[in-house]
mmJSON file of the N, C-alpha and C atoms, coordinates in Angstrom:
{"data_MODEL":{"atom_site":{
"group_PDB":["ATOM","ATOM","ATOM","ATOM","ATOM","ATOM","ATOM","ATOM","ATOM","ATOM","ATOM","ATOM","ATOM","ATOM","ATOM","ATOM","ATOM","ATOM","ATOM","ATOM","ATOM","ATOM","ATOM","ATOM","ATOM","ATOM","ATOM","ATOM","ATOM","ATOM","ATOM","ATOM","ATOM","ATOM","ATOM","ATOM","ATOM","ATOM","ATOM","ATOM","ATOM","ATOM","ATOM","ATOM","ATOM","ATOM","ATOM","ATOM","ATOM","ATOM","ATOM","ATOM","ATOM","ATOM","ATOM","ATOM","ATOM","ATOM","ATOM","ATOM","ATOM","ATOM","ATOM","ATOM","ATOM","ATOM","ATOM","ATOM","ATOM","ATOM","ATOM","ATOM","ATOM","ATOM","ATOM","ATOM","ATOM","ATOM","ATOM","ATOM","ATOM","ATOM","ATOM","ATOM","ATOM","ATOM","ATOM","ATOM","ATOM","ATOM","ATOM","ATOM","ATOM","ATOM","ATOM","ATOM","ATOM","ATOM","ATOM","ATOM","ATOM","ATOM","ATOM","ATOM","ATOM","ATOM","ATOM","ATOM","ATOM","ATOM","ATOM","ATOM","ATOM","ATOM","ATOM","ATOM","ATOM","ATOM","ATOM","ATOM","ATOM","ATOM","ATOM","ATOM","ATOM","ATOM","ATOM","ATOM","ATOM","ATOM","ATOM","ATOM","ATOM","ATOM","ATOM","ATOM","ATOM","ATOM","ATOM","ATOM","ATOM","ATOM","ATOM","ATOM","ATOM","ATOM","ATOM","ATOM","ATOM","ATOM","ATOM","ATOM","ATOM","ATOM","ATOM","ATOM","ATOM","ATOM","ATOM","ATOM","ATOM","ATOM","ATOM","ATOM","ATOM","ATOM","ATOM","ATOM","ATOM","ATOM","ATOM","ATOM","ATOM","ATOM","ATOM","ATOM","ATOM","ATOM","ATOM","ATOM","ATOM","ATOM","ATOM","ATOM","ATOM","ATOM","ATOM","ATOM","ATOM","ATOM","ATOM","ATOM","ATOM","ATOM","ATOM","ATOM","ATOM","ATOM","ATOM","ATOM","ATOM","ATOM","ATOM","ATOM","ATOM","ATOM","ATOM","ATOM","ATOM","ATOM","ATOM","ATOM","ATOM","ATOM","ATOM","ATOM","ATOM","ATOM","ATOM","ATOM","ATOM","ATOM"],
"id":[1,2,3,4,5,6,7,8,9,10,11,12,13,14,15,16,17,18,19,20,21,22,23,24,25,26,27,28,29,30,31,32,33,34,35,36,37,38,39,40,41,42,43,44,45,46,47,48,49,50,51,52,53,54,55,56,57,58,59,60,61,62,63,64,65,66,67,68,69,70,71,72,73,74,75,76,77,78,79,80,81,82,83,84,85,86,87,88,89,90,91,92,93,94,95,96,97,98,99,100,101,102,103,104,105,106,107,108,109,110,111,112,113,114,115,116,117,118,119,120,121,122,123,124,125,126,127,128,129,130,131,132,133,134,135,136,137,138,139,140,141,142,143,144,145,146,147,148,149,150,151,152,153,154,155,156,157,158,159,160,161,162,163,164,165,166,167,168,169,170,171,172,173,174,175,176,177,178,179,180,181,182,183,184,185,186,187,188,189,190,191,192,193,194,195,196,197,198,199,200,201,202,203,204,205,206,207,208,209,210,211,212,213,214,215,216,217,218,219,220,221,222],
"type_symbol":["N","C","C","N","C","C","N","C","C","N","C","C","N","C","C","N","C","C","N","C","C","N","C","C","N","C","C","N","C","C","N","C","C","N","C","C","N","C","C","N","C","C","N","C","C","N","C","C","N","C","C","N","C","C","N","C","C","N","C","C","N","C","C","N","C","C","N","C","C","N","C","C","N","C","C","N","C","C","N","C","C","N","C","C","N","C","C","N","C","C","N","C","C","N","C","C","N","C","C","N","C","C","N","C","C","N","C","C","N","C","C","N","C","C","N","C","C","N","C","C","N","C","C","N","C","C","N","C","C","N","C","C","N","C","C","N","C","C","N","C","C","N","C","C","N","C","C","N","C","C","N","C","C","N","C","C","N","C","C","N","C","C","N","C","C","N","C","C","N","C","C","N","C","C","N","C","C","N","C","C","N","C","C","N","C","C","N","C","C","N","C","C","N","C","C","N","C","C","N","C","C","N","C","C","N","C","C","N","C","C","N","C","C","N","C","C","N","C","C","N","C","C"],
"label_atom_id":["N","CA","C","N","CA","C","N","CA","C","N","CA","C","N","CA","C","N","CA","C","N","CA","C","N","CA","C","N","CA","C","N","CA","C","N","CA","C","N","CA","C","N","CA","C","N","CA","C","N","CA","C","N","CA","C","N","CA","C","N","CA","C","N","CA","C","N","CA","C","N","CA","C","N","CA","C","N","CA","C","N","CA","C","N","CA","C","N","CA","C","N","CA","C","N","CA","C","N","CA","C","N","CA","C","N","CA","C","N","CA","C","N","CA","C","N","CA","C","N","CA","C","N","CA","C","N","CA","C","N","CA","C","N","CA","C","N","CA","C","N","CA","C","N","CA","C","N","CA","C","N","CA","C","N","CA","C","N","CA","C","N","CA","C","N","CA","C","N","CA","C","N","CA","C","N","CA","C","N","CA","C","N","CA","C","N","CA","C","N","CA","C","N","CA","C","N","CA","C","N","CA","C","N","CA","C","N","CA","C","N","CA","C","N","CA","C","N","CA","C","N","CA","C","N","CA","C","N","CA","C","N","CA","C","N","CA","C","N","CA","C","N","CA","C","N","CA","C","N","CA","C","N","CA","C","N","CA","C"],
"label_alt_id":[null,null,null,null,null,null,null,null,null,null,null,null,null,null,null,null,null,null,null,null,null,null,null,null,null,null,null,null,null,null,null,null,null,null,null,null,null,null,null,null,null,null,null,null,null,null,null,null,null,null,null,null,null,null,null,null,null,null,null,null,null,null,null,null,null,null,null,null,null,null,null,null,null,null,null,null,null,null,null,null,null,null,null,null,null,null,null,null,null,null,null,null,null,null,null,null,null,null,null,null,null,null,null,null,null,null,null,null,null,null,null,null,null,null,null,null,null,null,null,null,null,null,null,null,null,null,null,null,null,null,null,null,null,null,null,null,null,null,null,null,null,null,null,null,null,null,null,null,null,null,null,null,null,null,null,null,null,null,null,null,null,null,null,null,null,null,null,null,null,null,null,null,null,null,null,null,null,null,null,null,null,null,null,null,null,null,null,null,null,null,null,null,null,null,null,null,null,null,null,null,null,null,null,null,null,null,null,null,null,null,null,null,null,null,null,null,null,null,null,null,null,null],
"label_comp_id":["MET","MET","MET","LYS","LYS","LYS","ASN","ASN","ASN","ARG","ARG","ARG","GLY","GLY","GLY","GLN","GLN","GLN","THR","THR","THR","TYR","TYR","TYR","LEU","LEU","LEU","SER","SER","SER","TRP","TRP","TRP","VAL","VAL","VAL","ASP","ASP","ASP","LEU","LEU","LEU","SER","SER","SER","CYS","CYS","CYS","TYR","TYR","TYR","ILE","ILE","ILE","THR","THR","THR","GLN","GLN","GLN","ASP","ASP","ASP","LYS","LYS","LYS","MET","MET","MET","LYS","LYS","LYS","GLU","GLU","GLU","ILE","ILE","ILE","ILE","ILE","ILE","GLN","GLN","GLN","ASP","ASP","ASP","LYS","LYS","LYS","ALA","ALA","ALA","ASN","ASN","ASN","LEU","LEU","LEU","ALA","ALA","ALA","ILE","ILE","ILE","ASP","ASP","ASP","TYR","TYR","TYR","GLY","GLY","GLY","GLU","GLU","GLU","TRP","TRP","TRP","PHE","PHE","PHE","GLY","GLY","GLY","LYS","LYS","LYS","HIS","HIS","HIS","SER","SER","SER","GLY","GLY","GLY","THR","THR","THR","PHE","PHE","PHE","ILE","ILE","ILE","ARG","ARG","ARG","ILE","ILE","ILE","ASN","ASN","ASN","LEU","LEU","LEU","ALA","ALA","ALA","THR","THR","THR","HIS","HIS","HIS","SER","SER","SER","LYS","LYS","LYS","ASN","ASN","ASN","ILE","ILE","ILE","GLU","GLU","GLU","LEU","LEU","LEU","ALA","ALA","ALA","ILE","ILE","ILE","LYS","LYS","LYS","ASN","ASN","ASN","LEU","LEU","LEU","GLU","GLU","GLU","LYS","LYS","LYS","ALA","ALA","ALA","ILE","ILE","ILE","LYS","LYS","LYS","ASN","ASN","ASN","SER","SER","SER"],
"label_asym_id":["A","A","A","A","A","A","A","A","A","A","A","A","A","A","A","A","A","A","A","A","A","A","A","A","A","A","A","A","A","A","A","A","A","A","A","A","A","A","A","A","A","A","A","A","A","A","A","A","A","A","A","A","A","A","A","A","A","A","A","A","A","A","A","A","A","A","A","A","A","A","A","A","A","A","A","A","A","A","A","A","A","A","A","A","A","A","A","A","A","A","A","A","A","A","A","A","A","A","A","A","A","A","A","A","A","A","A","A","A","A","A","A","A","A","A","A","A","A","A","A","A","A","A","A","A","A","A","A","A","A","A","A","A","A","A","A","A","A","A","A","A","A","A","A","A","A","A","A","A","A","A","A","A","A","A","A","A","A","A","A","A","A","A","A","A","A","A","A","A","A","A","A","A","A","A","A","A","A","A","A","A","A","A","A","A","A","A","A","A","A","A","A","A","A","A","A","A","A","A","A","A","A","A","A","A","A","A","A","A","A","A","A","A","A","A","A","A","A","A","A","A","A"],
"label_entity_id":["1","1","1","1","1","1","1","1","1","1","1","1","1","1","1","1","1","1","1","1","1","1","1","1","1","1","1","1","1","1","1","1","1","1","1","1","1","1","1","1","1","1","1","1","1","1","1","1","1","1","1","1","1","1","1","1","1","1","1","1","1","1","1","1","1","1","1","1","1","1","1","1","1","1","1","1","1","1","1","1","1","1","1","1","1","1","1","1","1","1","1","1","1","1","1","1","1","1","1","1","1","1","1","1","1","1","1","1","1","1","1","1","1","1","1","1","1","1","1","1","1","1","1","1","1","1","1","1","1","1","1","1","1","1","1","1","1","1","1","1","1","1","1","1","1","1","1","1","1","1","1","1","1","1","1","1","1","1","1","1","1","1","1","1","1","1","1","1","1","1","1","1","1","1","1","1","1","1","1","1","1","1","1","1","1","1","1","1","1","1","1","1","1","1","1","1","1","1","1","1","1","1","1","1","1","1","1","1","1","1","1","1","1","1","1","1","1","1","1","1","1","1"],
"label_seq_id":[1,1,1,2,2,2,3,3,3,4,4,4,5,5,5,6,6,6,7,7,7,8,8,8,9,9,9,10,10,10,11,11,11,12,12,12,13,13,13,14,14,14,15,15,15,16,16,16,17,17,17,18,18,18,19,19,19,20,20,20,21,21,21,22,22,22,23,23,23,24,24,24,25,25,25,26,26,26,27,27,27,28,28,28,29,29,29,30,30,30,31,31,31,32,32,32,33,33,33,34,34,34,35,35,35,36,36,36,37,37,37,38,38,38,39,39,39,40,40,40,41,41,41,42,42,42,43,43,43,44,44,44,45,45,45,46,46,46,47,47,47,48,48,48,49,49,49,50,50,50,51,51,51,52,52,52,53,53,53,54,54,54,55,55,55,56,56,56,57,57,57,58,58,58,59,59,59,60,60,60,61,61,61,62,62,62,63,63,63,64,64,64,65,65,65,66,66,66,67,67,67,68,68,68,69,69,69,70,70,70,71,71,71,72,72,72,73,73,73,74,74,74],
"pdbx_PDB_ins_code":[null,null,null,null,null,null,null,null,null,null,null,null,null,null,null,null,null,null,null,null,null,null,null,null,null,null,null,null,null,null,null,null,null,null,null,null,null,null,null,null,null,null,null,null,null,null,null,null,null,null,null,null,null,null,null,null,null,null,null,null,null,null,null,null,null,null,null,null,null,null,null,null,null,null,null,null,null,null,null,null,null,null,null,null,null,null,null,null,null,null,null,null,null,null,null,null,null,null,null,null,null,null,null,null,null,null,null,null,null,null,null,null,null,null,null,null,null,null,null,null,null,null,null,null,null,null,null,null,null,null,null,null,null,null,null,null,null,null,null,null,null,null,null,null,null,null,null,null,null,null,null,null,null,null,null,null,null,null,null,null,null,null,null,null,null,null,null,null,null,null,null,null,null,null,null,null,null,null,null,null,null,null,null,null,null,null,null,null,null,null,null,null,null,null,null,null,null,null,null,null,null,null,null,null,null,null,null,null,null,null,null,null,null,null,null,null,null,null,null,null,null,null],
"Cartn_x":[-30.708,-29.632,-28.866,-28.532,-27.787,-26.293,-25.646,-24.185,-23.676,-22.915,-22.44,-20.953,-20.551,-19.188,-18.14,-18.48,-17.456,-16.409,-15.184,-14.117,-13.477,-12.865,-12.199,-10.763,-10.016,-8.647,-7.696,-6.536,-5.509,-4.278,-3.734,-2.546,-1.386,-0.435,0.614,1.992,2.773,4.14,5.098,5.797,6.745,8.197,8.43,9.78,10.788,10.34,11.258,11.677,11.009,11.24,11.684,11.239,11.49,11.894,12.912,13.257,12.333,12.166,11.25,11.621,12.906,13.327,13.045,12.752,12.469,10.979,10.138,8.716,8.042,8.13,7.418,7.975,9.283,9.89,9.363,9.353,8.94,7.431,6.668,5.221,4.577,4.935,4.347,4.973,6.28,6.967,7.086,7.366,7.595,6.348,5.575,4.373,3.125,3.215,2.088,0.849,1.052,-0.06,-0.327,-1.594,-2.015,-2.519,-1.771,-2.104,-1.919,-2.245,-1.962,-0.681,0.262,1.537,1.434,2.086,2.059,2.566,3.523,4.081,3.006,1.903,0.792,0.095,0.287,-0.433,0.426,1.707,2.572,4.019,4.9,6.325,6.923,6.274,6.8,6.155,5.439,4.713,5.23,6.458,7.007,7.138,7.176,7.29,5.966,4.892,3.561,2.83,1.897,0.971,-0.433,-1.398,-2.801,-3.424,-3.991,-4.573,-6.085,-6.811,-8.258,-8.635,-9.355,-9.747,-11.187,-11.832,-13.221,-13.262,-12.834,-12.8,-12.912,-12.963,-13.033,-11.733,-11.839,-10.662,-9.584,-9.963,-8.979,-8.074,-8.623,-7.821,-6.808,-7.218,-6.321,-5.217,-5.57,-4.564,-3.534,-3.99,-3.081,-2.171,-2.729,-1.935,-0.85,-1.201,-0.222,0.862,0.487,1.477,2.416,1.881,2.71,3.662,3.16,3.998,5.093,4.742,5.73,6.827,6.444,7.415,8.321,7.734,8.515,9.522,9.123,10.037,11.17,10.849,11.879,12.882,12.429,13.287,13.955,13.791,14.418,15.759],
"Cartn_y":[-0.025,-0.926,-1.286,-2.542,-3.033,-2.798,-2.62,-2.559,-3.972,-4.152,-5.487,-5.661,-5.584,-5.916,-4.874,-3.611,-2.587,-2.7,-2.414,-2.418,-1.04,-0.791,0.48,0.191,-0.301,-0.71,0.035,0.361,1.028,0.141,-0.054,-0.871,0.091,0.107,1.121,0.471,0.969,0.481,1.374,0.81,1.551,1.265,0.693,0.265,1.412,2.623,3.775,4.215,3.681,4.133,3.047,1.822,0.726,-0.523,-1.216,-2.51,-3.568,-4.651,-5.697,-6.232,-6.353,-6.912,-5.968,-4.703,-3.727,-3.402,-3.982,-3.636,-3.783,-4.961,-5.198,-4.356,-4.181,-3.359,-1.926,-1.362,0.042,0.197,-0.651,-0.483,-0.906,-2.058,-2.545,-1.885,-1.953,-1.521,-0.013,0.659,2.111,2.935,2.525,3.29,2.79,1.629,1.034,0.843,0.341,0.127,-1.363,-1.686,-3.046,-3.011,-3.586,-3.575,-4.984,-5.153,-6.398,-6.196,-7.109,-7.022,-7.62,-6.98,-7.437,-8.846,-9.262,-10.617,-11.683,-11.361,-12.304,-12.559,-11.653,-11.717,-12.154,-12.34,-12.81,-12.462,-13.238,-13.087,-11.788,-11.128,-9.878,-8.639,-8.823,-7.713,-7.404,-7.775,-7.663,-6.262,-5.249,-3.873,-3.121,-3.849,-3.25,-3.47,-2.584,-2.783,-2.519,-3.144,-2.892,-2.267,-1.089,-0.323,-0.275,-0.564,-0.461,0.991,1.601,3.008,3.187,2.109,2.17,2.586,3.802,4.344,5.86,6.507,7.964,8.548,9.641,10.246,10.637,10.94,11.279,10.086,8.873,7.668,7.467,7.745,7.608,8.65,9.878,10.939,10.571,10.05,9.653,8.507,7.539,6.404,6.873,7.778,8.28,9.093,9.897,10.666,9.739,8.689,7.722,7.001,6.628,5.943,6.871,8.097,9.064,9.294,9.446,9.672,8.446,7.272,6.029,5.859,6.188,6.083,7.087,8.312,9.349,9.02,8.351,8.027,6.666,5.995,4.662,4.735],
"Cartn_z":[-10.359,-10.711,-9.443,-9.302,-8.139,-8.298,-7.162,-7.138,-7.387,-8.409,-8.781,-8.525,-7.262,-6.896,-7.201,-7.105,-7.303,-6.202,-6.56,-5.567,-5.496,-4.398,-4.16,-3.747,-4.695,-4.431,-5.354,-4.818,-5.607,-5.652,-6.837,-7.063,-7.252,-6.317,-6.291,-6.428,-7.371,-7.578,-6.799,-5.826,-4.996,-5.369,-6.537,-6.917,-6.995,-7.199,-7.236,-5.832,-4.811,-3.44,-2.467,-2.706,-1.765,-2.544,-2.059,-2.651,-2.057,-2.766,-2.315,-0.939,-0.658,0.625,1.808,1.55,2.614,2.742,1.903,1.875,3.242,3.829,5.089,6.22,6.261,7.31,7.249,6.071,5.925,6.065,5.406,5.399,6.715,7.237,8.491,9.708,9.815,11.032,11.162,10.058,10.132,9.823,8.831,8.46,9.193,9.822,10.559,9.692,8.481,7.568,7.385,7.223,6.896,5.462,4.547,3.124,2.563,1.31,0.602,-0.187,-0.022,-0.723,-2.113,-3.057,-4.435,-4.631,-3.799,-3.936,-3.781,-3.126,-2.978,-4.312,-5.279,-6.538,-7.713,-7.495,-8.577,-8.325,-8.911,-8.627,-9.155,-10.094,-10.652,-10.021,-8.929,-8.299,-6.9,-6.612,-5.265,-4.709,-5.55,-5.05,-5.152,-5.376,-5.439,-4.121,-3.837,-2.722,-3.235,-2.603,-2.915,-1.683,-1.87,-0.771,-0.945,0.127,0.123,0.377,-0.55,-0.442,0.053,0.443,0.904,2.374,2.629,3.976,3.886,4.998,5.025,4.462,3.744,3.114,4.126,5.346,6.395,6.679,6.647,6.866,5.746,4.528,3.387,3.464,3.795,3.94,5.004,6.138,7.211,6.756,6.061,5.572,4.606,3.698,2.727,3.433,4.407,5.17,5.925,6.539,7.259,6.304,5.131,4.147,3.638,3.338,2.859,3.896,5.141,6.225,6.392,6.353,6.511,5.385,4.17,3.028,3.166,3.525,3.664,4.766,5.816,6.955,6.845,5.716,5.593,4.925],
"occupancy":[1.0,1.0,1.0,1.0,1.0,1.0,1.0,1.0,1.0,1.0,1.0,1.0,1.0,1.0,1.0,1.0,1.0,1.0,1.0,1.0,1.0,1.0,1.0,1.0,1.0,1.0,1.0,1.0,1.0,1.0,1.0,1.0,1.0,1.0,1.0,1.0,1.0,1.0,1.0,1.0,1.0,1.0,1.0,1.0,1.0,1.0,1.0,1.0,1.0,1.0,1.0,1.0,1.0,1.0,1.0,1.0,1.0,1.0,1.0,1.0,1.0,1.0,1.0,1.0,1.0,1.0,1.0,1.0,1.0,1.0,1.0,1.0,1.0,1.0,1.0,1.0,1.0,1.0,1.0,1.0,1.0,1.0,1.0,1.0,1.0,1.0,1.0,1.0,1.0,1.0,1.0,1.0,1.0,1.0,1.0,1.0,1.0,1.0,1.0,1.0,1.0,1.0,1.0,1.0,1.0,1.0,1.0,1.0,1.0,1.0,1.0,1.0,1.0,1.0,1.0,1.0,1.0,1.0,1.0,1.0,1.0,1.0,1.0,1.0,1.0,1.0,1.0,1.0,1.0,1.0,1.0,1.0,1.0,1.0,1.0,1.0,1.0,1.0,1.0,1.0,1.0,1.0,1.0,1.0,1.0,1.0,1.0,1.0,1.0,1.0,1.0,1.0,1.0,1.0,1.0,1.0,1.0,1.0,1.0,1.0,1.0,1.0,1.0,1.0,1.0,1.0,1.0,1.0,1.0,1.0,1.0,1.0,1.0,1.0,1.0,1.0,1.0,1.0,1.0,1.0,1.0,1.0,1.0,1.0,1.0,1.0,1.0,1.0,1.0,1.0,1.0,1.0,1.0,1.0,1.0,1.0,1.0,1.0,1.0,1.0,1.0,1.0,1.0,1.0,1.0,1.0,1.0,1.0,1.0,1.0,1.0,1.0,1.0,1.0,1.0,1.0,1.0,1.0,1.0,1.0,1.0,1.0],
"B_iso_or_equiv":[0.0,0.0,0.0,0.0,0.0,0.0,0.0,0.0,0.0,0.0,0.0,0.0,0.0,0.0,0.0,0.0,0.0,0.0,0.0,0.0,0.0,0.0,0.0,0.0,0.0,0.0,0.0,0.0,0.0,0.0,0.0,0.0,0.0,0.0,0.0,0.0,0.0,0.0,0.0,0.0,0.0,0.0,0.0,0.0,0.0,0.0,0.0,0.0,0.0,0.0,0.0,0.0,0.0,0.0,0.0,0.0,0.0,0.0,0.0,0.0,0.0,0.0,0.0,0.0,0.0,0.0,0.0,0.0,0.0,0.0,0.0,0.0,0.0,0.0,0.0,0.0,0.0,0.0,0.0,0.0,0.0,0.0,0.0,0.0,0.0,0.0,0.0,0.0,0.0,0.0,0.0,0.0,0.0,0.0,0.0,0.0,0.0,0.0,0.0,0.0,0.0,0.0,0.0,0.0,0.0,0.0,0.0,0.0,0.0,0.0,0.0,0.0,0.0,0.0,0.0,0.0,0.0,0.0,0.0,0.0,0.0,0.0,0.0,0.0,0.0,0.0,0.0,0.0,0.0,0.0,0.0,0.0,0.0,0.0,0.0,0.0,0.0,0.0,0.0,0.0,0.0,0.0,0.0,0.0,0.0,0.0,0.0,0.0,0.0,0.0,0.0,0.0,0.0,0.0,0.0,0.0,0.0,0.0,0.0,0.0,0.0,0.0,0.0,0.0,0.0,0.0,0.0,0.0,0.0,0.0,0.0,0.0,0.0,0.0,0.0,0.0,0.0,0.0,0.0,0.0,0.0,0.0,0.0,0.0,0.0,0.0,0.0,0.0,0.0,0.0,0.0,0.0,0.0,0.0,0.0,0.0,0.0,0.0,0.0,0.0,0.0,0.0,0.0,0.0,0.0,0.0,0.0,0.0,0.0,0.0,0.0,0.0,0.0,0.0,0.0,0.0,0.0,0.0,0.0,0.0,0.0,0.0],
"pdbx_formal_charge":[null,null,null,null,null,null,null,null,null,null,null,null,null,null,null,null,null,null,null,null,null,null,null,null,null,null,null,null,null,null,null,null,null,null,null,null,null,null,null,null,null,null,null,null,null,null,null,null,null,null,null,null,null,null,null,null,null,null,null,null,null,null,null,null,null,null,null,null,null,null,null,null,null,null,null,null,null,null,null,null,null,null,null,null,null,null,null,null,null,null,null,null,null,null,null,null,null,null,null,null,null,null,null,null,null,null,null,null,null,null,null,null,null,null,null,null,null,null,null,null,null,null,null,null,null,null,null,null,null,null,null,null,null,null,null,null,null,null,null,null,null,null,null,null,null,null,null,null,null,null,null,null,null,null,null,null,null,null,null,null,null,null,null,null,null,null,null,null,null,null,null,null,null,null,null,null,null,null,null,null,null,null,null,null,null,null,null,null,null,null,null,null,null,null,null,null,null,null,null,null,null,null,null,null,null,null,null,null,null,null,null,null,null,null,null,null,null,null,null,null,null,null],
"auth_seq_id":[1,1,1,2,2,2,3,3,3,4,4,4,5,5,5,6,6,6,7,7,7,8,8,8,9,9,9,10,10,10,11,11,11,12,12,12,13,13,13,14,14,14,15,15,15,16,16,16,17,17,17,18,18,18,19,19,19,20,20,20,21,21,21,22,22,22,23,23,23,24,24,24,25,25,25,26,26,26,27,27,27,28,28,28,29,29,29,30,30,30,31,31,31,32,32,32,33,33,33,34,34,34,35,35,35,36,36,36,37,37,37,38,38,38,39,39,39,40,40,40,41,41,41,42,42,42,43,43,43,44,44,44,45,45,45,46,46,46,47,47,47,48,48,48,49,49,49,50,50,50,51,51,51,52,52,52,53,53,53,54,54,54,55,55,55,56,56,56,57,57,57,58,58,58,59,59,59,60,60,60,61,61,61,62,62,62,63,63,63,64,64,64,65,65,65,66,66,66,67,67,67,68,68,68,69,69,69,70,70,70,71,71,71,72,72,72,73,73,73,74,74,74],
"auth_comp_id":["MET","MET","MET","LYS","LYS","LYS","ASN","ASN","ASN","ARG","ARG","ARG","GLY","GLY","GLY","GLN","GLN","GLN","THR","THR","THR","TYR","TYR","TYR","LEU","LEU","LEU","SER","SER","SER","TRP","TRP","TRP","VAL","VAL","VAL","ASP","ASP","ASP","LEU","LEU","LEU","SER","SER","SER","CYS","CYS","CYS","TYR","TYR","TYR","ILE","ILE","ILE","THR","THR","THR","GLN","GLN","GLN","ASP","ASP","ASP","LYS","LYS","LYS","MET","MET","MET","LYS","LYS","LYS","GLU","GLU","GLU","ILE","ILE","ILE","ILE","ILE","ILE","GLN","GLN","GLN","ASP","ASP","ASP","LYS","LYS","LYS","ALA","ALA","ALA","ASN","ASN","ASN","LEU","LEU","LEU","ALA","ALA","ALA","ILE","ILE","ILE","ASP","ASP","ASP","TYR","TYR","TYR","GLY","GLY","GLY","GLU","GLU","GLU","TRP","TRP","TRP","PHE","PHE","PHE","GLY","GLY","GLY","LYS","LYS","LYS","HIS","HIS","HIS","SER","SER","SER","GLY","GLY","GLY","THR","THR","THR","PHE","PHE","PHE","ILE","ILE","ILE","ARG","ARG","ARG","ILE","ILE","ILE","ASN","ASN","ASN","LEU","LEU","LEU","ALA","ALA","ALA","THR","THR","THR","HIS","HIS","HIS","SER","SER","SER","LYS","LYS","LYS","ASN","ASN","ASN","ILE","ILE","ILE","GLU","GLU","GLU","LEU","LEU","LEU","ALA","ALA","ALA","ILE","ILE","ILE","LYS","LYS","LYS","ASN","ASN","ASN","LEU","LEU","LEU","GLU","GLU","GLU","LYS","LYS","LYS","ALA","ALA","ALA","ILE","ILE","ILE","LYS","LYS","LYS","ASN","ASN","ASN","SER","SER","SER"],
"auth_asym_id":["A","A","A","A","A","A","A","A","A","A","A","A","A","A","A","A","A","A","A","A","A","A","A","A","A","A","A","A","A","A","A","A","A","A","A","A","A","A","A","A","A","A","A","A","A","A","A","A","A","A","A","A","A","A","A","A","A","A","A","A","A","A","A","A","A","A","A","A","A","A","A","A","A","A","A","A","A","A","A","A","A","A","A","A","A","A","A","A","A","A","A","A","A","A","A","A","A","A","A","A","A","A","A","A","A","A","A","A","A","A","A","A","A","A","A","A","A","A","A","A","A","A","A","A","A","A","A","A","A","A","A","A","A","A","A","A","A","A","A","A","A","A","A","A","A","A","A","A","A","A","A","A","A","A","A","A","A","A","A","A","A","A","A","A","A","A","A","A","A","A","A","A","A","A","A","A","A","A","A","A","A","A","A","A","A","A","A","A","A","A","A","A","A","A","A","A","A","A","A","A","A","A","A","A","A","A","A","A","A","A","A","A","A","A","A","A","A","A","A","A","A","A"],
"auth_atom_id":["N","CA","C","N","CA","C","N","CA","C","N","CA","C","N","CA","C","N","CA","C","N","CA","C","N","CA","C","N","CA","C","N","CA","C","N","CA","C","N","CA","C","N","CA","C","N","CA","C","N","CA","C","N","CA","C","N","CA","C","N","CA","C","N","CA","C","N","CA","C","N","CA","C","N","CA","C","N","CA","C","N","CA","C","N","CA","C","N","CA","C","N","CA","C","N","CA","C","N","CA","C","N","CA","C","N","CA","C","N","CA","C","N","CA","C","N","CA","C","N","CA","C","N","CA","C","N","CA","C","N","CA","C","N","CA","C","N","CA","C","N","CA","C","N","CA","C","N","CA","C","N","CA","C","N","CA","C","N","CA","C","N","CA","C","N","CA","C","N","CA","C","N","CA","C","N","CA","C","N","CA","C","N","CA","C","N","CA","C","N","CA","C","N","CA","C","N","CA","C","N","CA","C","N","CA","C","N","CA","C","N","CA","C","N","CA","C","N","CA","C","N","CA","C","N","CA","C","N","CA","C","N","CA","C","N","CA","C","N","CA","C","N","CA","C","N","CA","C","N","CA","C","N","CA","C","N","CA","C"],
"pdbx_PDB_model_num":[1,1,1,1,1,1,1,1,1,1,1,1,1,1,1,1,1,1,1,1,1,1,1,1,1,1,1,1,1,1,1,1,1,1,1,1,1,1,1,1,1,1,1,1,1,1,1,1,1,1,1,1,1,1,1,1,1,1,1,1,1,1,1,1,1,1,1,1,1,1,1,1,1,1,1,1,1,1,1,1,1,1,1,1,1,1,1,1,1,1,1,1,1,1,1,1,1,1,1,1,1,1,1,1,1,1,1,1,1,1,1,1,1,1,1,1,1,1,1,1,1,1,1,1,1,1,1,1,1,1,1,1,1,1,1,1,1,1,1,1,1,1,1,1,1,1,1,1,1,1,1,1,1,1,1,1,1,1,1,1,1,1,1,1,1,1,1,1,1,1,1,1,1,1,1,1,1,1,1,1,1,1,1,1,1,1,1,1,1,1,1,1,1,1,1,1,1,1,1,1,1,1,1,1,1,1,1,1,1,1,1,1,1,1,1,1,1,1,1,1,1,1]
}}}
C-alpha cells in the first residue's frame, strides 16, 4: 500500500499562555522557532500554531524546551 499524503503536523492552542499580539515576538524572537501561525488559517485561530513533527525527536524536544522557556520569560 502506498503512503497517501500522511502529515505530521500538530495544531496547538497557546491561548492560555500567549496573547495573539505577542505570538510572533515570543515564538520567533525569543524561542527562535519557525512555525505556521494560526492566523494564516482563519480569524479565530490567532493563538494557535501548527508545528511540523516530521523530524528527529531531539529537534521536537529542543523546540518545546525553547518555547516553554520563552513563555516563562515573557
